[in-house]
All heavy atoms as TSV, in Angstrom:
chain	resi	resn	atom	element	x	y	z
A	1	MET	N	N	-7.743	2.200	1.388
A	1	MET	CA	C	-7.907	3.291	2.305
A	1	MET	C	C	-6.724	4.235	2.147
A	1	MET	O	O	-5.583	3.794	2.067
A	1	MET	CB	C	-7.944	2.764	3.734
A	1	MET	CG	C	-8.090	3.876	4.731
A	1	MET	SD	S	-8.276	3.299	6.418
A	1	MET	CE	C	-6.586	3.182	6.924
A	2	LEU	N	N	-6.980	5.498	2.107
A	2	LEU	CA	C	-5.934	6.513	2.063
A	2	LEU	C	C	-5.955	7.293	3.364
A	2	LEU	O	O	-7.012	7.563	3.924
A	2	LEU	CB	C	-6.159	7.489	0.915
A	2	LEU	CG	C	-5.993	6.954	-0.491
A	2	LEU	CD1	C	-6.320	8.041	-1.493
A	2	LEU	CD2	C	-4.603	6.421	-0.707
A	3	ALA	N	N	-4.795	7.652	3.832
A	3	ALA	CA	C	-4.684	8.452	5.050
A	3	ALA	C	C	-3.501	9.391	4.883
A	3	ALA	O	O	-2.605	9.146	4.086
A	3	ALA	CB	C	-4.480	7.550	6.261
A	4	HIS	N	N	-3.502	10.472	5.675
A	4	HIS	CA	C	-2.356	11.378	5.675
A	4	HIS	C	C	-2.227	11.997	7.048
A	4	HIS	O	O	-3.119	11.882	7.886
A	4	HIS	CB	C	-2.453	12.423	4.562
A	4	HIS	CG	C	-3.640	13.340	4.648
A	4	HIS	ND1	N	-3.715	14.377	5.537
A	4	HIS	CD2	C	-4.782	13.372	3.944
A	4	HIS	CE1	C	-4.852	15.020	5.380
A	4	HIS	NE2	N	-5.527	14.413	4.419
A	5	GLY	N	N	-1.110	12.651	7.277
A	5	GLY	CA	C	-0.822	13.248	8.570
A	5	GLY	C	C	-1.795	14.345	8.952
A	5	GLY	O	O	-2.364	15.025	8.095
A	6	ALA	N	N	-1.980	14.528	10.239
A	6	ALA	CA	C	-2.916	15.530	10.748
A	6	ALA	C	C	-2.546	16.942	10.294
A	6	ALA	O	O	-3.422	17.789	10.119
A	6	ALA	CB	C	-2.969	15.457	12.265
A	7	GLY	N	N	-1.271	17.210	10.087
A	7	GLY	CA	C	-0.829	18.539	9.669
A	7	GLY	C	C	-1.026	18.817	8.183
A	7	GLY	O	O	-0.854	19.943	7.734
A	8	ASN	N	N	-1.393	17.811	7.408
A	8	ASN	CA	C	-1.583	17.967	5.974
A	8	ASN	C	C	-2.932	18.636	5.716
A	8	ASN	O	O	-3.969	18.123	6.100
A	8	ASN	CB	C	-1.528	16.596	5.297
A	8	ASN	CG	C	-1.498	16.696	3.799
A	8	ASN	OD1	O	-2.014	17.627	3.210
A	8	ASN	ND2	N	-0.883	15.710	3.180
A	9	LYS	N	N	-2.932	19.781	5.066
A	9	LYS	CA	C	-4.157	20.553	4.837
A	9	LYS	C	C	-4.878	20.167	3.545
A	9	LYS	O	O	-5.944	20.680	3.261
A	9	LYS	CB	C	-3.847	22.051	4.802
A	9	LYS	CG	C	-3.199	22.566	6.058
A	9	LYS	CD	C	-4.114	22.388	7.263
A	9	LYS	CE	C	-3.446	22.981	8.498
A	9	LYS	NZ	N	-3.969	22.464	9.722
A	10	LEU	N	N	-4.282	19.276	2.741
A	10	LEU	CA	C	-4.920	18.867	1.500
A	10	LEU	C	C	-6.058	17.893	1.778
A	10	LEU	O	O	-5.917	16.977	2.576
A	10	LEU	CB	C	-3.904	18.196	0.567
A	10	LEU	CG	C	-2.763	19.071	0.082
A	10	LEU	CD1	C	-1.778	18.237	-0.719
A	10	LEU	CD2	C	-3.288	20.221	-0.755
A	11	ALA	N	N	-7.173	18.090	1.119
A	11	ALA	CA	C	-8.301	17.173	1.261
A	11	ALA	C	C	-8.031	15.908	0.456
A	11	ALA	O	O	-7.498	15.970	-0.650
A	11	ALA	CB	C	-9.573	17.837	0.773
A	12	LEU	N	N	-8.377	14.766	1.020
A	12	LEU	CA	C	-8.247	13.509	0.287
A	12	LEU	C	C	-9.433	13.339	-0.655
A	12	LEU	O	O	-10.572	13.618	-0.279
A	12	LEU	CB	C	-8.215	12.324	1.258
A	12	LEU	CG	C	-6.963	12.174	2.110
A	12	LEU	CD1	C	-7.149	11.055	3.123
A	12	LEU	CD2	C	-5.763	11.890	1.239
A	13	PRO	N	N	-9.181	12.877	-1.872
A	13	PRO	CA	C	-10.302	12.628	-2.780
A	13	PRO	C	C	-11.100	11.413	-2.321
A	13	PRO	O	O	-10.575	10.540	-1.635
A	13	PRO	CB	C	-9.611	12.351	-4.121
A	13	PRO	CG	C	-8.244	11.909	-3.763
A	13	PRO	CD	C	-7.899	12.581	-2.470
A	14	LYS	N	N	-12.365	11.351	-2.717
A	14	LYS	CA	C	-13.202	10.209	-2.349
A	14	LYS	C	C	-12.815	8.970	-3.140
A	14	LYS	O	O	-12.955	7.860	-2.661
A	14	LYS	CB	C	-14.667	10.540	-2.560
A	14	LYS	CG	C	-15.160	11.552	-1.577
A	14	LYS	CD	C	-16.639	11.762	-1.703
A	14	LYS	CE	C	-17.024	12.875	-0.749
A	14	LYS	NZ	N	-18.195	12.582	0.003
A	15	VAL	N	N	-12.354	9.158	-4.374
A	15	VAL	CA	C	-11.966	8.043	-5.237
A	15	VAL	C	C	-10.607	8.369	-5.847
A	15	VAL	O	O	-10.357	9.496	-6.269
A	15	VAL	CB	C	-13.002	7.836	-6.371
A	15	VAL	CG1	C	-12.560	6.745	-7.317
A	15	VAL	CG2	C	-14.376	7.536	-5.792
A	16	VAL	N	N	-9.735	7.365	-5.887
A	16	VAL	CA	C	-8.413	7.511	-6.504
A	16	VAL	C	C	-8.246	6.375	-7.498
A	16	VAL	O	O	-8.449	5.210	-7.152
A	16	VAL	CB	C	-7.289	7.439	-5.439
A	16	VAL	CG1	C	-5.925	7.467	-6.095
A	16	VAL	CG2	C	-7.425	8.560	-4.438
A	17	SER	N	N	-7.893	6.693	-8.731
A	17	SER	CA	C	-7.676	5.638	-9.723
A	17	SER	C	C	-6.428	4.848	-9.331
A	17	SER	O	O	-5.493	5.391	-8.745
A	17	SER	CB	C	-7.527	6.228	-11.120
A	17	SER	OG	O	-6.381	7.032	-11.188
A	18	PHE	N	N	-6.435	3.559	-9.659
A	18	PHE	CA	C	-5.343	2.699	-9.229
A	18	PHE	C	C	-4.000	3.130	-9.801
A	18	PHE	O	O	-2.980	3.028	-9.126
A	18	PHE	CB	C	-5.630	1.237	-9.581
A	18	PHE	CG	C	-4.636	0.303	-8.971
A	18	PHE	CD1	C	-4.679	0.007	-7.626
A	18	PHE	CD2	C	-3.631	-0.252	-9.734
A	18	PHE	CE1	C	-3.752	-0.824	-7.051
A	18	PHE	CE2	C	-2.694	-1.096	-9.166
A	18	PHE	CZ	C	-2.756	-1.380	-7.819
A	19	ASP	N	N	-3.967	3.621	-11.025
A	19	ASP	CA	C	-2.685	4.027	-11.604
A	19	ASP	C	C	-2.059	5.191	-10.845
A	19	ASP	O	O	-0.865	5.421	-10.915
A	19	ASP	CB	C	-2.804	4.333	-13.097
A	19	ASP	CG	C	-3.692	5.511	-13.413
A	19	ASP	OD1	O	-4.602	5.809	-12.622
A	19	ASP	OD2	O	-3.487	6.131	-14.465
A	20	ARG	N	N	-2.835	5.913	-10.068
A	20	ARG	CA	C	-2.299	7.003	-9.252
A	20	ARG	C	C	-1.484	6.481	-8.066
A	20	ARG	O	O	-0.655	7.188	-7.499
A	20	ARG	CB	C	-3.495	7.817	-8.773
A	20	ARG	CG	C	-3.218	9.069	-8.150
A	20	ARG	CD	C	-3.368	10.338	-8.819
A	20	ARG	NE	N	-2.640	11.248	-7.953
A	20	ARG	CZ	C	-3.150	11.744	-6.835
A	20	ARG	NH1	N	-4.372	11.483	-6.478
A	20	ARG	NH2	N	-2.413	12.528	-6.089
A	21	VAL	N	N	-1.677	5.217	-7.710
A	21	VAL	CA	C	-0.954	4.608	-6.587
A	21	VAL	C	C	0.552	4.639	-6.823
A	21	VAL	O	O	1.333	4.786	-5.888
A	21	VAL	CB	C	-1.445	3.160	-6.344
A	21	VAL	CG1	C	-0.594	2.423	-5.342
A	21	VAL	CG2	C	-2.898	3.176	-5.890
A	22	ARG	N	N	0.954	4.532	-8.070
A	22	ARG	CA	C	2.398	4.506	-8.359
A	22	ARG	C	C	3.102	5.791	-7.923
A	22	ARG	O	O	4.295	5.796	-7.682
A	22	ARG	CB	C	2.650	4.221	-9.829
A	22	ARG	CG	C	2.578	5.430	-10.710
A	22	ARG	CD	C	2.966	5.143	-12.123
A	22	ARG	NE	N	1.764	4.838	-12.864
A	22	ARG	CZ	C	1.743	4.170	-13.993
A	22	ARG	NH1	N	2.845	3.725	-14.526
A	22	ARG	NH2	N	0.613	3.941	-14.606
A	23	ASP	N	N	2.369	6.892	-7.798
A	23	ASP	CA	C	2.956	8.173	-7.420
A	23	ASP	C	C	2.853	8.472	-5.926
A	23	ASP	O	O	3.322	9.513	-5.478
A	23	ASP	CB	C	2.266	9.303	-8.188
A	23	ASP	CG	C	2.416	9.143	-9.690
A	23	ASP	OD1	O	3.480	8.687	-10.140
A	23	ASP	OD2	O	1.452	9.467	-10.406
A	24	LEU	N	N	2.229	7.584	-5.168
A	24	LEU	CA	C	2.021	7.833	-3.741
A	24	LEU	C	C	3.055	7.109	-2.894
A	24	LEU	O	O	3.564	6.054	-3.279
A	24	LEU	CB	C	0.617	7.352	-3.326
A	24	LEU	CG	C	-0.570	8.005	-4.024
A	24	LEU	CD1	C	-1.856	7.320	-3.576
A	24	LEU	CD2	C	-0.618	9.492	-3.717
A	25	ASP	N	N	3.369	7.674	-1.743
A	25	ASP	CA	C	4.171	6.963	-0.744
A	25	ASP	C	C	3.208	6.032	-0.018
A	25	ASP	O	O	2.310	6.493	0.686
A	25	ASP	CB	C	4.777	7.941	0.271
A	25	ASP	CG	C	5.887	8.768	-0.332
A	25	ASP	OD1	O	6.532	8.298	-1.286
A	25	ASP	OD2	O	6.107	9.886	0.143
A	26	ILE	N	N	3.365	4.733	-0.254
A	26	ILE	CA	C	2.412	3.797	0.321
A	26	ILE	C	C	3.046	2.936	1.409
A	26	ILE	O	O	4.256	2.713	1.428
A	26	ILE	CB	C	1.770	2.896	-0.746
A	26	ILE	CG1	C	2.819	2.056	-1.472
A	26	ILE	CG2	C	0.967	3.717	-1.734
A	26	ILE	CD1	C	2.218	1.019	-2.398
A	27	VAL	N	N	2.199	2.473	2.293
A	27	VAL	CA	C	2.564	1.505	3.327
A	27	VAL	C	C	1.698	0.294	3.048
A	27	VAL	O	O	0.477	0.408	2.920
A	27	VAL	CB	C	2.286	2.055	4.745
A	27	VAL	CG1	C	2.597	1.009	5.797
A	27	VAL	CG2	C	3.069	3.336	4.984
A	28	ILE	N	N	2.323	-0.861	2.920
A	28	ILE	CA	C	1.606	-2.064	2.477
A	28	ILE	C	C	2.220	-3.288	3.152
A	28	ILE	O	O	3.378	-3.257	3.560
A	28	ILE	CB	C	1.693	-2.152	0.935
A	28	ILE	CG1	C	0.713	-3.158	0.385
A	28	ILE	CG2	C	3.095	-2.425	0.476
A	28	ILE	CD1	C	0.496	-3.023	-1.103
A	29	PRO	N	N	1.444	-4.373	3.268
A	29	PRO	CA	C	2.004	-5.591	3.860
A	29	PRO	C	C	3.165	-6.143	3.035
A	29	PRO	O	O	3.329	-5.804	1.853
A	29	PRO	CB	C	0.827	-6.577	3.847
A	29	PRO	CG	C	-0.389	-5.747	3.700
A	29	PRO	CD	C	0.021	-4.520	2.949
A	30	SER	N	N	3.944	-7.034	3.634
A	30	SER	CA	C	5.051	-7.674	2.927
A	30	SER	C	C	4.511	-8.560	1.812
A	30	SER	O	O	3.319	-8.861	1.745
A	30	SER	CB	C	5.891	-8.510	3.897
A	30	SER	OG	O	5.144	-9.639	4.332
A	31	ARG	N	N	5.387	-9.011	0.927
A	31	ARG	CA	C	4.981	-9.801	-0.232
A	31	ARG	C	C	4.329	-11.132	0.140
A	31	ARG	O	O	3.638	-11.735	-0.673
A	31	ARG	CB	C	6.172	-10.064	-1.144
A	31	ARG	CG	C	6.665	-8.821	-1.833
A	31	ARG	CD	C	7.788	-9.174	-2.800
A	31	ARG	NE	N	8.458	-7.989	-3.275
A	31	ARG	CZ	C	8.071	-7.293	-4.334
A	31	ARG	NH1	N	7.022	-7.681	-5.010
A	31	ARG	NH2	N	8.740	-6.225	-4.705
A	32	ARG	N	N	4.547	-11.623	1.342
A	32	ARG	CA	C	3.948	-12.892	1.757
A	32	ARG	C	C	2.459	-12.756	2.072
A	32	ARG	O	O	1.743	-13.737	2.130
A	32	ARG	CB	C	4.675	-13.452	2.975
A	32	ARG	CG	C	6.088	-13.901	2.625
A	32	ARG	CD	C	6.766	-14.461	3.826
A	32	ARG	NE	N	7.097	-13.326	4.699
A	32	ARG	CZ	C	7.564	-13.438	5.903
A	32	ARG	NH1	N	7.761	-14.603	6.440
A	32	ARG	NH2	N	7.847	-12.366	6.613
A	33	HIS	N	N	1.995	-11.555	2.276
A	33	HIS	CA	C	0.604	-11.308	2.647
A	33	HIS	C	C	-0.297	-11.410	1.410
A	33	HIS	O	O	0.047	-10.917	0.339
A	33	HIS	CB	C	0.499	-9.917	3.265
A	33	HIS	CG	C	-0.786	-9.657	3.962
A	33	HIS	ND1	N	-1.937	-9.332	3.288
A	33	HIS	CD2	C	-1.093	-9.677	5.277
A	33	HIS	CE1	C	-2.906	-9.162	4.161
A	33	HIS	NE2	N	-2.422	-9.364	5.378
A	34	GLY	N	N	-1.457	-12.034	1.539
A	34	GLY	CA	C	-2.370	-12.219	0.415
A	34	GLY	C	C	-2.824	-10.917	-0.220
A	34	GLY	O	O	-2.924	-10.811	-1.447
A	35	LEU	N	N	-3.090	-9.904	0.598
A	35	LEU	CA	C	-3.507	-8.609	0.062
A	35	LEU	C	C	-2.411	-8.009	-0.805
A	35	LEU	O	O	-2.672	-7.454	-1.876
A	35	LEU	CB	C	-3.876	-7.648	1.190
A	35	LEU	CG	C	-4.225	-6.225	0.777
A	35	LEU	CD1	C	-5.448	-6.211	-0.132
A	35	LEU	CD2	C	-4.469	-5.362	1.995
A	36	ARG	N	N	-1.188	-8.137	-0.378
A	36	ARG	CA	C	-0.062	-7.600	-1.155
A	36	ARG	C	C	0.024	-8.270	-2.515
A	36	ARG	O	O	0.251	-7.622	-3.540
A	36	ARG	CB	C	1.233	-7.777	-0.369
A	36	ARG	CG	C	2.498	-7.449	-1.151
A	36	ARG	CD	C	2.583	-5.959	-1.495
A	36	ARG	NE	N	3.722	-5.660	-2.314
A	36	ARG	CZ	C	4.907	-5.281	-1.854
A	36	ARG	NH1	N	5.091	-5.137	-0.563
A	36	ARG	NH2	N	5.889	-5.030	-2.674
A	37	ARG	N	N	-0.195	-9.592	-2.550
A	37	ARG	CA	C	-0.139	-10.297	-3.840
A	37	ARG	C	C	-1.230	-9.790	-4.782
A	37	ARG	O	O	-0.997	-9.614	-5.978
A	37	ARG	CB	C	-0.248	-11.797	-3.629
A	37	ARG	CG	C	1.059	-12.388	-3.105
A	37	ARG	CD	C	0.941	-13.862	-2.997
A	37	ARG	NE	N	0.141	-14.132	-1.800
A	37	ARG	CZ	C	0.416	-15.054	-0.908
A	37	ARG	NH1	N	1.430	-15.855	-1.083
A	37	ARG	NH2	N	-0.326	-15.215	0.148
A	38	ILE	N	N	-2.418	-9.535	-4.245
A	38	ILE	CA	C	-3.518	-9.014	-5.057
A	38	ILE	C	C	-3.159	-7.640	-5.615
A	38	ILE	O	O	-3.347	-7.357	-6.805
A	38	ILE	CB	C	-4.816	-8.952	-4.230
A	38	ILE	CG1	C	-5.300	-10.368	-3.912
A	38	ILE	CG2	C	-5.888	-8.144	-4.956
A	38	ILE	CD1	C	-6.395	-10.423	-2.865
A	39	VAL	N	N	-2.615	-6.775	-4.761
A	39	VAL	CA	C	-2.265	-5.421	-5.185
A	39	VAL	C	C	-1.086	-5.445	-6.160
A	39	VAL	O	O	-1.070	-4.705	-7.152
A	39	VAL	CB	C	-1.981	-4.519	-3.962
A	39	VAL	CG1	C	-1.526	-3.140	-4.387
A	39	VAL	CG2	C	-3.215	-4.424	-3.087
A	40	ASP	N	N	-0.100	-6.315	-5.923
A	40	ASP	CA	C	1.020	-6.456	-6.861
A	40	ASP	C	C	0.536	-6.902	-8.238
A	40	ASP	O	O	0.990	-6.398	-9.264
A	40	ASP	CB	C	2.046	-7.465	-6.338
A	40	ASP	CG	C	3.027	-6.875	-5.356
A	40	ASP	OD1	O	3.198	-5.644	-5.319
A	40	ASP	OD2	O	3.643	-7.664	-4.604
A	41	ASP	N	N	-0.389	-7.861	-8.259
A	41	ASP	CA	C	-0.928	-8.340	-9.532
A	41	ASP	C	C	-1.669	-7.215	-10.268
A	41	ASP	O	O	-1.525	-7.055	-11.478
A	41	ASP	CB	C	-1.876	-9.519	-9.319
A	41	ASP	CG	C	-1.158	-10.805	-8.946
A	41	ASP	OD1	O	0.089	-10.861	-9.078
A	41	ASP	OD2	O	-1.845	-11.746	-8.502
A	42	ALA	N	N	-2.458	-6.434	-9.536
A	42	ALA	CA	C	-3.188	-5.318	-10.144
A	42	ALA	C	C	-2.219	-4.277	-10.694
A	42	ALA	O	O	-2.429	-3.733	-11.786
A	42	ALA	CB	C	-4.129	-4.691	-9.123
A	43	ALA	N	N	-1.148	-4.005	-9.969
A	43	ALA	CA	C	-0.147	-3.039	-10.439
A	43	ALA	C	C	0.518	-3.556	-11.712
A	43	ALA	O	O	0.711	-2.798	-12.668
A	43	ALA	CB	C	0.894	-2.779	-9.349
A	44	ALA	N	N	0.859	-4.847	-11.739
A	44	ALA	CA	C	1.487	-5.422	-12.930
A	44	ALA	C	C	0.558	-5.307	-14.142
A	44	ALA	O	O	1.002	-4.959	-15.241
A	44	ALA	CB	C	1.856	-6.880	-12.674
A	45	LYS	N	N	-0.740	-5.568	-13.947
A	45	LYS	CA	C	-1.698	-5.442	-15.049
A	45	LYS	C	C	-1.822	-3.988	-15.512
A	45	LYS	O	O	-2.100	-3.728	-16.679
A	45	LYS	CB	C	-3.060	-5.969	-14.619
A	45	LYS	CG	C	-3.089	-7.472	-14.528
A	45	LYS	CD	C	-4.431	-7.969	-14.062
A	45	LYS	CE	C	-4.376	-9.482	-13.884
A	45	LYS	NZ	N	-5.615	-10.001	-13.297
A	46	ALA	N	N	-1.598	-3.045	-14.590
A	46	ALA	CA	C	-1.651	-1.620	-14.937
A	46	ALA	C	C	-0.325	-1.135	-15.525
A	46	ALA	O	O	-0.203	0.014	-15.921
A	46	ALA	CB	C	-2.020	-0.793	-13.707
A	47	GLY	N	N	0.702	-2.017	-15.538
A	47	GLY	CA	C	1.976	-1.685	-16.169
A	47	GLY	C	C	3.016	-1.051	-15.277
A	47	GLY	O	O	3.925	-0.393	-15.770
A	48	PHE	N	N	2.912	-1.252	-13.962
A	48	PHE	CA	C	3.946	-0.718	-13.076
A	48	PHE	C	C	4.176	-1.649	-11.893
A	48	PHE	O	O	3.412	-2.575	-11.659
A	48	PHE	CB	C	3.602	0.700	-12.599
A	48	PHE	CG	C	2.381	0.807	-11.719
A	48	PHE	CD1	C	2.505	0.772	-10.341
A	48	PHE	CD2	C	1.124	0.977	-12.258
A	48	PHE	CE1	C	1.388	0.892	-9.529
A	48	PHE	CE2	C	0.009	1.103	-11.464
A	48	PHE	CZ	C	0.138	1.056	-10.089
A	49	SER	N	N	5.260	-1.408	-11.169
A	49	SER	CA	C	5.592	-2.154	-9.958
A	49	SER	C	C	5.451	-1.240	-8.762
A	49	SER	O	O	5.765	-0.050	-8.844
A	49	SER	CB	C	7.041	-2.657	-10.006
A	49	SER	OG	O	7.210	-3.559	-11.068
A	50	LEU	N	N	4.997	-1.806	-7.662
A	50	LEU	CA	C	4.869	-1.019	-6.439
A	50	LEU	C	C	6.237	-0.751	-5.831
A	50	LEU	O	O	7.120	-1.611	-5.864
A	50	LEU	CB	C	4.011	-1.770	-5.419
A	50	LEU	CG	C	2.552	-1.955	-5.795
A	50	LEU	CD1	C	1.872	-2.824	-4.760
A	50	LEU	CD2	C	1.853	-0.616	-5.892
A	51	ARG	N	N	6.404	0.427	-5.310
A	51	ARG	CA	C	7.624	0.797	-4.585
A	51	ARG	C	C	7.203	1.406	-3.251
A	51	ARG	O	O	7.249	2.622	-3.067
A	51	ARG	CB	C	8.444	1.788	-5.394
A	51	ARG	CG	C	9.054	1.156	-6.634
A	51	ARG	CD	C	9.746	2.166	-7.449
A	51	ARG	NE	N	8.730	3.161	-7.846
A	51	ARG	CZ	C	8.967	4.227	-8.557
A	51	ARG	NH1	N	10.159	4.485	-8.957
A	51	ARG	NH2	N	8.006	5.064	-8.861
A	52	PRO	N	N	6.776	0.547	-2.328
A	52	PRO	CA	C	6.277	1.079	-1.048
A	52	PRO	C	C	7.373	1.749	-0.236
A	52	PRO	O	O	8.536	1.356	-0.286
A	52	PRO	CB	C	5.742	-0.149	-0.333
A	52	PRO	CG	C	6.415	-1.307	-0.964
A	52	PRO	CD	C	6.733	-0.904	-2.366
A	53	ARG	N	N	6.973	2.763	0.479
A	53	ARG	CA	C	7.888	3.435	1.389
A	53	ARG	C	C	8.167	2.545	2.599
A	53	ARG	O	O	9.253	2.542	3.143
A	53	ARG	CB	C	7.282	4.751	1.855
A	53	ARG	CG	C	8.137	5.466	2.880
A	53	ARG	CD	C	7.591	6.820	3.141
A	53	ARG	NE	N	8.002	7.691	2.064
A	53	ARG	CZ	C	8.683	8.794	2.237
A	53	ARG	NH1	N	9.001	9.184	3.439
A	53	ARG	NH2	N	9.027	9.531	1.225
A	54	LEU	N	N	7.152	1.785	3.005
A	54	LEU	CA	C	7.264	0.930	4.175
A	54	LEU	C	C	6.482	-0.335	3.939
A	54	LEU	O	O	5.371	-0.296	3.406
A	54	LEU	CB	C	6.716	1.665	5.409
A	54	LEU	CG	C	6.753	0.962	6.745
A	54	LEU	CD1	C	8.193	0.697	7.177
A	54	LEU	CD2	C	6.040	1.787	7.793
A	55	ARG	N	N	7.074	-1.483	4.304
A	55	ARG	CA	C	6.389	-2.763	4.226
A	55	ARG	C	C	6.189	-3.288	5.638
A	55	ARG	O	O	7.118	-3.298	6.437
A	55	ARG	CB	C	7.222	-3.764	3.422
A	55	ARG	CG	C	7.289	-3.415	1.957
A	55	ARG	CD	C	8.214	-4.330	1.197
A	55	ARG	NE	N	9.578	-4.316	1.689
A	55	ARG	CZ	C	10.493	-3.422	1.390
A	55	ARG	NH1	N	10.201	-2.432	0.594
A	55	ARG	NH2	N	11.704	-3.491	1.866
A	56	LEU	N	N	4.979	-3.702	5.920
A	56	LEU	CA	C	4.659	-4.212	7.241
A	56	LEU	C	C	4.783	-5.728	7.248
A	56	LEU	O	O	4.274	-6.407	6.372
A	56	LEU	CB	C	3.233	-3.822	7.636
A	56	LEU	CG	C	2.939	-2.331	7.635
A	56	LEU	CD1	C	1.472	-2.099	7.930
A	56	LEU	CD2	C	3.801	-1.618	8.646
A	57	ALA	N	N	5.451	-6.240	8.255
A	57	ALA	CA	C	5.584	-7.688	8.421
A	57	ALA	C	C	5.109	-8.062	9.814
A	57	ALA	O	O	5.444	-7.401	10.794
A	57	ALA	CB	C	7.036	-8.116	8.220
A	58	ARG	N	N	4.324	-9.091	9.860
A	58	ARG	CA	C	3.822	-9.547	11.151
A	58	ARG	C	C	4.853	-10.465	11.783
A	58	ARG	O	O	5.358	-11.386	11.150
A	58	ARG	CB	C	2.520	-10.312	10.941
A	58	ARG	CG	C	1.869	-10.669	12.220
A	58	ARG	CD	C	0.573	-11.369	11.927
A	58	ARG	NE	N	0.594	-12.607	12.659
A	58	ARG	CZ	C	-0.177	-13.627	12.419
A	58	ARG	NH1	N	-1.022	-13.582	11.438
A	58	ARG	NH2	N	-0.108	-14.681	13.159
A	59	ARG	N	N	5.140	-10.212	13.008
A	59	ARG	CA	C	6.050	-11.093	13.741
A	59	ARG	C	C	5.234	-12.126	14.475
A	59	ARG	O	O	4.231	-11.820	15.094
A	59	ARG	CB	C	6.883	-10.294	14.731
A	59	ARG	CG	C	7.817	-9.364	14.044
A	59	ARG	CD	C	8.683	-8.701	15.040
A	59	ARG	NE	N	9.574	-7.787	14.327
A	59	ARG	CZ	C	10.637	-7.273	14.859
A	59	ARG	NH1	N	10.958	-7.536	16.092
A	59	ARG	NH2	N	11.400	-6.460	14.169
A	60	ARG	N	N	5.687	-13.328	14.400
A	60	ARG	CA	C	4.979	-14.399	15.096
A	60	ARG	C	C	5.439	-14.453	16.544
A	60	ARG	O	O	6.618	-14.403	16.839
A	60	ARG	CB	C	5.259	-15.738	14.427
A	60	ARG	CG	C	4.667	-15.805	13.065
A	60	ARG	CD	C	4.922	-17.134	12.462
A	60	ARG	NE	N	4.372	-17.129	11.121
A	60	ARG	CZ	C	4.019	-18.219	10.488
A	60	ARG	NH1	N	4.171	-19.377	11.071
A	60	ARG	NH2	N	3.521	-18.141	9.288
A	61	LEU	N	N	4.473	-14.570	17.378
A	61	LEU	CA	C	4.747	-14.725	18.803
A	61	LEU	C	C	4.432	-16.153	19.188
A	61	LEU	O	O	3.432	-16.705	18.772
A	61	LEU	CB	C	3.894	-13.748	19.628
A	61	LEU	CG	C	4.089	-12.276	19.317
A	61	LEU	CD1	C	3.095	-11.469	20.140
A	61	LEU	CD2	C	5.500	-11.857	19.639
A	62	SER	N	N	5.283	-16.729	19.960
A	62	SER	CA	C	5.005	-18.099	20.389
A	62	SER	C	C	5.086	-18.168	21.913
A	62	SER	O	O	5.898	-17.495	22.526
A	62	SER	CB	C	5.993	-19.087	19.762
A	62	SER	OG	O	7.306	-18.745	20.116
A	63	ALA	N	N	4.211	-18.978	22.466
A	63	ALA	CA	C	4.213	-19.166	23.934
A	63	ALA	C	C	5.251	-20.212	24.289
A	63	ALA	O	O	5.490	-21.159	23.553
A	63	ALA	CB	C	2.826	-19.605	24.384
A	64	ARG	N	N	5.858	-20.018	25.415
A	64	ARG	CA	C	6.859	-21.010	25.863
A	64	ARG	C	C	6.221	-21.995	26.781
A	64	ARG	O	O	5.375	-21.810	27.494
A	64	ARG	CB	C	7.996	-20.307	26.578
A	64	ARG	CG	C	8.807	-19.497	25.622
A	64	ARG	CD	C	9.964	-18.903	26.312
A	64	ARG	NE	N	10.696	-18.091	25.352
A	64	ARG	CZ	C	11.864	-17.605	25.583
A	64	ARG	NH1	N	12.466	-17.818	26.722
A	64	ARG	NH2	N	12.471	-16.894	24.688
């Protein structure tokens, strides 16, 4: 999924090739997340490493 700020007037394309991801500012789960491992593997096969602008990590909540 691609998203951008409300003030951005550029239209998002319907399809983006994966190699274009290397040029985007991306937000992605931390390396422990299964989706991140899949995307990291795909990037490696495409010949690049991801450099996300922001990595999301889930904090565990525990009841006392």
